[in-house]
C-alpha positions in Angstrom: 22.5 23.0 25.1 19.9 25.2 23.5 18.8 28.3 25.4 15.3 26.9 25.8 16.8 23.7 27.4 18.8 25.8 29.8 15.7 27.7 30.9 13.7 24.5 31.2 16.5 23.0 33.3 16.4 26.0 35.7 12.6 25.9 35.9 12.7 22.2 36.7 14.0 23.3 40.1 10.5 24.8 40.7 8.9 21.4 40.2 6.0 21.0 42.7 5.7 24.8 43.2 2.3 26.1 42.0 2.9 29.3 40.0 0.7 31.1 37.7 1.6 31.3 34.0 2.2 35.0 34.5 4.8 34.3 37.2 6.5 31.6 35.0 6.6 34.0 32.1 8.2 36.7 34.3 10.8 34.2 35.6 11.7 33.1 32.0 12.0 36.7 31.0 14.3 37.5 33.9 16.4 34.4 33.2 16.8 35.5 29.6 17.8 39.0 30.7 20.3 37.7 33.2 21.9 35.4 30.6 22.2 38.3 28.2 23.8 40.5 30.9 26.2 37.8 31.9 27.3 37.3 28.2 27.8 41.1 27.8 29.9 41.2 31.0 32.0 38.3 30.0 32.7 40.0 26.7 33.6 43.2 28.5 35.8 41.3 31.0 37.8 39.6 28.2 38.7 42.9 26.6 39.6 44.7 29.9 43.0 44.1 31.6 42.4 43.5 35.3 45.0 44.9 37.7 45.6 42.9 40.8 47.7 43.6 43.9 48.4 41.1 46.7 47.7 42.6 50.1 48.6 41.4 53.5 46.2 41.7 56.4 46.7 44.8 58.5 47.7 42.7 61.5 50.3 40.7 59.5 54.0 41.5 59.7 55.7 41.2 56.4 
């Protein structure tokens, strides 16, 4: 799916809501920024080992 199609799909959820062109432009810009940020974080997460530790609730007896 092309990036413009993804944005159009998300904006379709606003169908029936009256928004000015300035608001729509701001929403599109924000969606583009968020998509860029998520892509950067995914790339970072792939290269970073994540340490996990299983914990028991404080009230649990092991």
